[in-house]
ZALUMMI-507390 format. One record per residue (C-alpha): residue in one letter; x negated, y, z. Coordinates in steps of 0.1 Angstrom, whole numbers, padded with zeros to 4 digits, always signed. Each point is the difference from the previous one (the first is absolute). Layout:
<rs>
aXYZ/...
</rs>
This chain:
<rs>
m-0074+0512+0736/r+0038-0005+0001/i+0012-0024-0027/r+0036+0002-0011/t+0017-0017-0028/g+0033-0008-0016/g+0024-0029+0001/f+0030-0016-0014/f+0036+0009+0009/g+0012-0032+0018/a+0028-0012-0021/v+0028-0015+0019/c+0002-0035-0014/l+0002-0036+0011/l-0034-0013+0007/t-0012-0027-0024/a-0019-0030+0013/l-0032+0016-0013/a+0007+0032+0018/i+0008-0017+0032/a-0033-0019-0002/a-0019+0032-0006/m+0018+0016+0030/l-0013-0027+0024/i-0036+0012-0007/p-0010+0033+0016/s-0004+0028-0025/w-0036+0006+0009/a-0010-0037-0003/t+0006+0000-0038/a-0016+0034-0008/a-0030-0002-0023/q-0031+0021+0005/d+0011+0026-0025/e+0033+0005+0017/v+0007+0026+0027/v+0024-0004+0028/l+0026+0027+0007/n+0013+0002+0036/i+0035+0010+0010/g+0003+0008+0037/v+0029-0008+0024/i+0005+0015+0034/g+0015-0029+0019/d-0002-0037+0007/s-0011-0022-0029/s+0032-0021+0004/s+0023+0031+0001/d+0028+0004-0026/t-0019+0029-0016/a-0033-0019-0002/r+0017-0029-0016/g+0018+0022-0026/v-0034+0014-0010/f-0017-0034+0001/l+0026-0014-0025/a-0004+0029-0024/v-0038-0004+0001/e+0001-0038-0004/q+0023+0004-0030/a-0023+0026-0015/n-0030-0023+0005/a+0017-0032-0012/t-0004+0009-0036/g-0037+0009+0003/p-0019+0032+0004/v+0014+0033-0013/t-0019+0024-0022/l-0010+0033+0015/p+0001+0032-0020/d-0038-0001-0003/g+0001-0036-0013/r-0010-0018+0031/l+0020-0029+0014/a+0016+0000+0035/r+0021-0019+0024/f+0020+0012+0030/s-0003-0009+0037/v+0018+0010+0032/v-0017+0013+0031/v+0019+0004+0033/s-0005+0021+0031/d+0026-0002+0028/a+0014+0029+0020/r+0026-0004+0027/e-0001+0033+0018/p+0000+0036-0015/g-0036+0006+0009/q-0012-0031-0018/v+0013+0011-0034/s-0029+0024-0007/n-0026-0027+0009/a+0017-0025-0022/l+0002+0024-0029/g-0037+0008+0004/a-0009-0036-0001/l+0019-0006-0032/l-0016+0031-0017/q-0034-0014+0008/n+0010-0030-0020/d+0005+0023-0031/v+0037-0007-0002/v+0018+0015-0030/a+0032+0004+0021/v+0015-0008+0034/f+0033-0016+0009/g+0015+0007+0034/p+0006+0005+0028/d+0037-0009-0004/d+0010+0006+0036/n+0020+0032+0001/y-0016+0013+0031/l-0036-0008-0010/a+0006+0016-0035/a+0017+0031+0014/q-0027+0006+0026/n-0027-0003-0027/s+0017+0015-0030/a-0026+0028-0004/i-0029-0025+0003/l+0016-0023-0026/a+0007+0029-0024/g-0036+0011+0002/a-0016-0035-0004/g-0014+0010-0034/v+0015-0031-0017/p+0036-0008-0008/v+0018-0013+0031/f+0032-0021-0002/t+0022-0003+0030/g+0033-0019+0006/a+0009+0022+0030/t+0035+0013-0005/s+0000+0028+0026/s+0008+0035-0011/a-0029+0011+0022/v-0023-0015-0027/m-0002+0025-0029/p-0013-0016-0031/g-0016+0021-0028/g-0034+0005-0015/m-0020-0031+0006/l+0026-0015+0024/f+0027-0022-0015/r+0030-0017+0017/t+0008-0035-0013/q+0035-0005+0012/a+0031+0021+0004/p-0002+0026+0028/d+0023+0002+0030/r+0020+0028-0018/v+0012-0027-0023/q+0000-0031+0022/l+0016+0015+0031/g+0024+0019-0022/i+0013-0033-0013/l+0002-0015+0035/a+0018+0031+0013/g+0025-0005-0029/m+0007-0036+0011/i+0005+0007+0037/g+0018+0033-0007/a+0026-0019-0020/v+0012-0018+0031/e+0032+0020+0004/g+0006+0017+0033/a-0031-0016+0017/r-0020+0019+0026/i-0035-0002-0013/v-0030+0000+0024/l-0035+0004-0012/y-0027-0018+0019/q-0037+0012-0001/g-0026-0024+0013/d-0023+0029+0011/a-0014+0033-0012/r-0018-0016-0030/f+0033-0005-0017/s+0013+0035+0002/s-0003+0007-0038/q+0022-0030-0007/i+0026+0013+0023/q-0001+0033-0019/d+0005-0018-0033/l+0029-0020+0014/n+0017+0031+0014/r-0005+0016-0035/g+0015-0030-0017/l+0030-0001+0022/s+0005+0037-0002/e+0001-0002-0038/r+0029-0024+0003/g+0019+0022+0025/v-0008-0023+0029/t-0014+0012+0034/p-0015-0026+0023/s+0013+0000+0036/g-0036+0002+0013/v-0036-0011-0001/i-0014-0022+0027/v-0038+0000+0003/q-0016-0030+0017/g-0020+0018+0027/a-0026-0014+0023/g+0025+0001+0029/n+0028-0018-0019/t+0003-0038-0004/v+0016-0014-0031/q+0028-0014+0023/q+0008+0036+0012/v-0001+0014-0035/a+0023-0028-0013/q+0024+0005+0029/d+0002+0037-0008/i+0008-0007-0036/v+0028-0024+0010/n+0014+0023+0027/g+0001+0029-0025/g+0023-0019-0023/a-0023-0002-0029/g+0013-0018-0031/a-0032-0001-0019/v-0038+0003+0007/i-0028+0010-0023/a-0033-0009+0016/v-0036+0010-0009/g-0030-0012+0019/e-0025-0028+0002/p+0016-0032-0015/v-0002-0020+0032/q+0014+0030+0020/v+0030+0003-0024/a+0006-0037+0002/d+0000+0002+0038/l+0026+0027-0002/l+0022-0020-0023/r-0003-0031+0022/t+0009+0020+0031/l+0030+0017-0016/r+0014-0032-0013/g-0004-0015+0035/l+0021+0028+0014/g+0028-0007-0025/f-0008+0028-0025/g+0016-0012-0033/g-0005+0031-0021/a-0023+0006-0030/f-0037-0001+0007/g-0022+0015-0028/t-0038+0003-0002/p-0026+0007-0026/v-0022-0028+0014/i+0025-0026-0011/a-0025-0018-0022/d-0029+0001+0024/r-0010-0035+0011/a-0007+0011+0035/f+0035+0013+0004/m+0019-0030-0013/d-0023-0024+0019/s+0010+0018+0032/v+0038-0001-0007/p+0019-0030+0014/f+0014-0022-0028/q+0036+0007+0009/f-0005+0038-0004/r-0018+0000-0034/a+0030+0001-0023/n+0018+0031-0014/l-0026+0026+0009/p-0001+0030-0024/g-0033+0014-0010/v-0022+0014-0028/v-0031-0013-0018/g-0022+0013-0027/w+0001-0034-0018/t+0011-0035+0007/y-0012-0034-0014/v+0035-0010-0009/y+0002+0024-0029/n+0008-0018-0032/d-0017+0023-0025/p-0029-0017-0019/t-0027+0022+0015/s+0010-0008+0036/v+0004-0037-0007/a-0034-0002-0016/f-0017+0020+0028/s+0017-0021+0027/r-0011-0032-0015/s-0036+0011-0006/y-0002+0013+0036/t+0014-0032+0014/v-0024-0021-0020/l-0030+0020+0013/f+0010+0005+0037/g+0026-0027+0007/e+0025+0026+0013/t+0027+0022-0014/p-0010+0037-0006/g+0015+0030+0018/p+0006+0036-0011/l-0035+0012+0009/s-0016-0028-0021/a+0021+0010-0030/a-0009+0037+0005/a-0037-0007+0004/y+0001-0022-0031/d+0016+0027-0021/g-0025+0025+0013/a-0030-0023-0006/s+0012-0008-0035/l+0003+0037-0008/l-0034+0007+0014/i-0017-0028-0019/a+0015+0012-0033/a-0010+0036+0007/v-0036-0009+0009/t-0002-0022-0031/a+0010+0029-0023/a-0017+0029+0017/g-0031-0013+0019/t-0007+0002+0037/e-0004+0037+0008/p+0028+0009+0025/d+0012+0030-0019/a+0002-0019-0033/v+0018-0029+0018/r+0025+0024+0015/a+0006+0017-0033/r+0006-0033-0017/i+0024-0011+0027/t+0021+0032-0002/s+0001+0000-0038/t+0014-0035-0001/g+0036-0001-0009/s+0028-0019+0017/f-0002-0037-0002/s+0018-0030+0014/g-0018-0013+0031/v+0010-0026+0026/q+0020+0025+0021/g+0017+0015-0031/v-0009+0032-0018/i-0034+0012+0010/d-0007+0036-0010/p-0036+0012+0006/s+0006+0033-0017/r+0019+0015+0029/a-0020+0029+0014/s+0012-0010+0035/g-0021-0032-0001/e+0031-0022+0006/l-0006-0030-0022/s+0033-0018+0009/l+0034+0012+0009/n+0015-0036+0000/a+0019-0014+0029/a+0028-0024+0008/a+0028-0001+0025/v+0000-0035+0016/v+0021-0021+0023/t-0015-0030+0017/g+0013-0034-0008/p+0007-0028+0026/y-0037-0007+0005/g-0012+0036+0000/a-0011+0004-0036/a+0005+0035-0014/v+0026-0004-0028/p+0002+0030-0022/v+0035+0015-0005/a-0010+0031-0020/r-0031+0013-0017/f-0012+0036-0005/d-0026+0020-0019/d-0001+0032+0021/t+0037+0011+0000/r+0010-0020-0030/q+0016-0034+0005/v-0014-0026-0024/p+0011-0036-0008/l-0006-0022+0029/d-0019-0027-0018/v-0021+0021-0025/a-0016+0034+0003/g-0028+0015-0020/l-0009+0013-0034/p-0007-0024-0029/t-0036-0003-0009/p-0016-0013-0032/g-0016-0034-0004/p+0007-0032+0018/s-0010+0011+0035/n+0019+0024+0022/t-0028+0025+0003/p-0021+0015-0028/r-0035-0014-0003/p-0025+0027-0009/t-0025-0004-0029/q-0033-0009+0015/t-0022+0026-0019/a-0015+0033+0009/t+0026+0018-0022/a+0031-0017+0015/t+0029+0024+0003/r+0036-0001+0008/t+0027+0025-0009/p+0020+0009+0030/t+0038-0005-0001/a+0023+0028+0009/t+0000+0006+0038/r+0032-0001+0020/t+0010+0028+0023/p+0016-0015+0032/t+0035+0012+0004/q+0006+0018+0033/t+0034-0016+0008/v+0012-0021+0029/p-0007-0037-0005/p+0033-0019-0006/t+0012-0021+0029/a-0009-0036-0005/t+0029-0023-0008/l+0000-0036+0011/e+0004-0023-0029/g+0025-0029+0003/v+0028-0003+0025/w-0008+0009+0036/a+0019-0001+0033/t-0006+0025+0029/v+0012-0013+0033/t+0025+0024+0016/a+0011-0022+0029/r-0021+0000+0032/a-0010-0036-0008/l+0009-0023-0028/n-0002-0037+0002/v-0020-0018-0027/r+0015-0035-0006/s-0009-0032-0018/g+0031+0003-0023/p+0029+0023-0010/g+0022-0001+0030/v+0003+0002+0038/n+0000-0038+0001/y-0036-0001-0010/q-0029+0002+0024/v-0015+0034+0010/v-0037+0000-0010/g-0009+0035+0011/q+0012+0036+0000/l-0006+0033-0019/q+0001+0033+0018/r+0017+0032-0009/g-0018+0019-0027/e-0018-0030-0014/q+0001-0004-0038/v+0000-0034-0018/r+0001-0009-0036/l+0030-0021-0010/l-0009-0030-0022/g+0033-0018-0006/a+0036-0001+0010/n+0028-0025+0007/p+0027-0002-0027/e+0022+0025+0019/l-0028+0026+0003/t+0005+0003+0037/w-0031-0017+0013/f-0035+0004-0013/t-0033-0018+0000/i-0033+0016+0012/l-0035-0012+0006/f-0003-0002+0038/r-0031-0014+0017/s-0012-0018-0031/t+0034-0017-0007/t+0033+0008-0016/a+0026+0012+0024/w+0034+0017-0002/i+0015+0033+0013/s+0036+0013-0001/g+0007+0028-0025/g+0028+0015+0022/s+0000+0038-0001/q+0001+0000+0038/f-0034-0017+0000/v-0020+0013-0030/t-0001+0027-0027/i-0009-0015-0034/t-0019+0019-0027/g+0000-0014-0035/d+0024-0021-0021/i+0009-0033+0018/r+0014-0013-0033/t-0036-0004-0012/l-0008-0025+0026/p-0001-0037-0008/i+0027-0022+0016/v-0014-0023+0026/q+0020-0031+0011/p+0004-0002+0038/p-0021-0026+0017/p+0017-0028+0020/t+0007+0008+0036/a-0023-0016+0025/t+0009-0035+0013/l-0015-0018+0029/p-0026-0026-0009/p+0009-0037+0005/t-0011-0016+0032/l-0035-0014-0004/t-0008-0035+0012/p-0035-0003+0013/s-0021-0028-0015/l-0029-0018+0016/t-0033+0011-0013/p-0035-0011+0008/t-0018+0018+0027/w-0027+0011-0024/t-0005+0002-0038/l-0027+0011-0023/t+0013+0031-0017/p-0020+0009-0031/t-0009+0036-0005/a+0024+0017-0023/v-0014+0013-0033/p+0007+0038-0002/f+0018+0011-0031/a+0010+0033-0014/d+0038+0007-0003/i+0012+0028-0023/v+0034+0012+0011/m+0022+0029-0010/v+0008+0023+0029/s+0023+0022-0019/a+0006+0016-0035/s+0015+0033-0009/l+0008+0021-0030/n-0014+0033-0011/p+0023+0017-0010/a+0027-0017+0022/l+0024-0002-0029/p-0018-0006-0033/q+0015+0012-0033/p-0002-0019-0033/g-0028+0011-0022/q-0019+0017+0028/p-0030-0015+0018/f+0004-0012+0035/t-0022-0017+0025/v+0006-0029+0024/l-0023+0004+0030/v-0007-0035+0012/n-0014+0000+0036/l-0021-0032+0003/q-0017-0016+0030/n-0024-0028+0004/a+0017-0017+0029/g-0025-0029+0000/l-0033-0005+0018/a-0023+0000-0030/p-0009+0028-0024/a+0017+0000-0034/g-0020+0008-0031/e+0012+0017-0031/f+0036-0009-0011/a+0027+0014-0022/v+0035+0011+0008/a+0027+0001-0027/a+0037+0001-0007/t+0023+0000-0030/f+0026+0027+0003/e+0035+0001-0015/p+0016+0010-0021/g-0021-0010-0029/g-0025-0023+0017/v-0027+0027+0004/y-0032-0016+0014/t-0025+0020+0022/s-0029-0010+0022/a-0027+0014+0022/i-0033-0013+0014/v-0008-0001+0038/p-0038-0001+0004/g+0002-0019+0033/l+0017+0000+0034/g-0015-0008+0033/p+0019-0019+0028/g+0028+0022+0014/v-0007+0028-0025/q+0028+0017-0019/t+0000+0018-0033/v+0026+0016-0023/v+0000-0012-0036/p+0017+0022-0026/l+0019-0018-0028/n+0008+0026-0027/v+0029-0008-0024/t+0025+0016-0023/v+0033-0017-0010/a+0025+0010-0027/g+0033-0009+0017/t+0019+0002+0032/g+0012-0025+0026/n-0005-0017+0033/f-0027-0027+0000/t-0020-0023+0022/v-0033-0012-0013/a-0029-0020+0015/i-0032+0019+0008/v-0028-0026-0006/l-0027+0007+0026/d-0029-0022-0012/l+0007-0003-0037/n-0029-0022-0010/q-0002-0019+0033/q-0035+0014+0006/v+0004+0001+0038/d-0002-0033+0021/e+0030+0003+0022/g+0000-0035+0012/p+0028-0026-0004/a+0028+0022+0012/g-0012+0035-0009/e+0013+0000-0036/a+0036-0003+0011/n+0004+0037+0007/n-0017+0013-0031/q+0031+0009-0020/p+0021+0022+0023/p+0032+0015-0015/f+0004+0037-0006/s+0033+0017-0007/y+0003+0033-0017/r+0024+0022-0021/v-0006+0019-0031/d+0026+0026-0011/r+0005+0032-0018/a+0003+0033+0020/y+0034+0016+0006/i+0008+0031-0019/a+0029+0008+0024/q+0012-0014+0033/g+0024+0010+0028/s+0035-0006+0011/f+0035+0014-0009/q+0032+0000+0020/v+0026-0005-0027/a+0036+0010+0009/p+0030-0014-0019/t+0007+0015-0034/t-0037+0012-0002/n-0025-0006-0027/v-0036-0006+0008/d-0032+0006-0021/f-0030-0020+0013/y-0024+0016-0025/g-0001+0018-0033/g+0029+0024-0001/t+0028-0023-0011/a+0024-0016+0024/d-0007-0037+0005/a+0030-0012+0020/t+0033+0010+0016/y+0015-0011+0033/d+0037+0000+0007/g+0000-0016+0034/l+0008-0034-0014/n-0025-0005-0028/l-0035+0012-0010/t+0003+0004-0038/p-0030+0005-0024/i+0006+0029-0025/n-0017+0015-0030/g-0017-0032-0010/t-0014-0008+0034/l-0003-0037+0010/i+0002-0012+0036/n-0002-0036+0013/i+0000-0015+0035/l-0033-0018+0007/a+0012-0029+0021/g-0025-0016+0025/v-0027+0026-0006/q-0017+0023+0025/l-0009+0035-0009/n-0038-0006+0000/q+0004-0030-0023/v+0014+0022-0028/h-0025+0014-0025/y+0000+0017-0034/d-0004-0031-0022/y+0027-0018+0020/l+0026+0025-0012/t+0003-0013-0036/p+0031+0003-0021/a+0007-0037+0008/v+0003+0011+0037/v+0015+0034-0003/n+0028+0000-0026/n+0033+0008+0018/a+0022+0029-0010/a+0031-0010+0019/p+0012+0014+0033/i-0014-0017+0032/s+0025-0003+0028/q-0007+0016+0033/a+0007-0034+0017/s-0032-0013-0018/l-0021+0029+0013/a-0007-0009+0035/p-0028+0019+0018/g-0034-0013-0011/t+0012-0010-0035/i-0027+0004-0026/l+0009+0011-0035/g-0020+0004-0032/i+0007+0030-0022/q-0008+0013-0035/t+0009+0037+0001/a+0018+0019-0027/e-0035+0011-0012/g-0012-0036-0001/q-0021+0001+0032/r-0003-0031+0020/g+0005+0002+0037/v+0014-0017+0031/l+0029+0010+0024/r+0007-0010+0036/v+0032+0004+0018/a-0012+0017+0032/g+0035+0000+0016/y+0032+0020+0001/n+0011+0033+0016/g+0038-0001+0001/s+0011-0005-0036/s-0033+0011-0014/i-0027-0025-0012/i-0037+0007+0008/l-0023-0012-0027/e-0038+0000+0001/y-0015+0003-0035/y-0035-0008-0014/i-0005+0010-0037/y-0031-0013-0017/t-0025+0020-0021/p+0006-0011-0037/
</rs>
């Protein structure tokens, strides 16, 4: 007799100490004699990302005790696993799971395995959830897909690479198994009016060296590669070794096997796409990531998040409808949209696509996939939060545990059939246009060369010298400098939003060391290992926060010590207004990094430097010297947006209106004169990126008299209050004969 029962929708929440203790005991060990055990099957290894996502949902469901079945019995959930690594093994694995009376099956998530067995999975007789993204897998009926399909994900990747202006794009296909992904890439590029220069298939007679040489010889400026993760990594390594400096994008960017096979020096600035990433700042993702890390000691990946969303949905459906497959499926498809870990989950789609969420990512200096844009199907959503609000304190609705439990579906969404927008990199970025660009230890050719960037590489600019001619980047885990000359790089973004960084001293030779006599032997005590919490970097999202609007400081932390760090707090007090914010880090192993979000809203504008306190309550034993680096400085700028900006070439005897319809000044070749109530002052000793809205007070901008041309040298900064009362800033860009060229930046009121 097949026994099926219901469960509890695993709420995404931080595990309490009691819940953690309960999780450490297997579910079946605590079941009483009057409780039944309900199995959920997984095709794959028990330590796979999918299995772990299901395990977490089950453990959270069991942590609060047994659930009540529709017929009044009590039940707990359990996970049974049967592995399959070849297409012919899937049928046997599925049969083994069905003999264990599973109420549903998760997997396989390998695109090729799922595509080859799509009909078998659809006819399993129980709901099947797969994370396979291939278009060759057609969900519907009893078959559900748990993460965004290639139509969405590869469309986003095509938009990123297709935006590389003028680049010859080559598509690389590992072998015949990845033909459907090539088709989706071609479709995505075609929708953007881009035609790839060719498709190279890794055949049995070709070596990776030959393929890479063909790509380089063909003058490719960008490559999109699909294949096995190690195979794609081998291609990247070989291309970089041949001097290829163009963009290299791949959908396996977040696969551990891929990044583990990429040499350290080639891990940065790789574009890609993921269904979800653990660095998301929304509460649902943060809670899921922490619970996952507590249970498994590792950070979760996209497949874990997708499996968790699917398992949570399944448990809720079984709880409400019972265990018969048709009733479970009906309950799933009648569930309205809700906010899951990945974003909006919509089970009511007839297509069986539960999630259409994905993110464009670019790898950071250590290879972590940093999201730069987030999408729900073709709709771009806020980078840090996506999803529908749900009632109650948890992020997913908890069903009533009775036989009459019901839920009114919310209105379904119809996916729009439009081209996904091209992802835009947030912040200020430089693309190398020279054949090679030296990376130096300071802002000038008198500083030591520490490495090189190749043509086509993109790096995020983190700071600038006062003249805005040299910029800091994170290079091989340390701060370095590159020239901003137009002959070397093309810069995207507003360099005035960058914090000013004072140049380091130039290198000097160390003093001559005089050797001292030492004993031929000494007893050296074994050093006690300590943790050492350090800040690798910190960045803003958005890059230029505005007053009254929330922003996030992403603090990249590392335990640089030799001992694990337990739970500790990170905090900072942000100006203006002394706004305090903090976050908890559950723990950090030796050498491990994590990104901690500090969310804050301030009321005013300005340029500030604050201390980020890394171990607020001194919970981590960092030894006698480890506390010295626990308050690194962080510089940032808050300012209002511009309502108008540009430049005017003002000829003598000409009036100029910067914004609003009323002339603000007149220029006669000798003087710049405010008119119609406009006020203009020279801001002596101020750089353009140091000016902000609150700086331009009436005490600073109050001059109605003419300003002589002799005082308006190129580079002069002026504050302005326009005839309409708008605050703004002007910069003398130069002269063209007798005409003055003025840049203007007028603030939103």
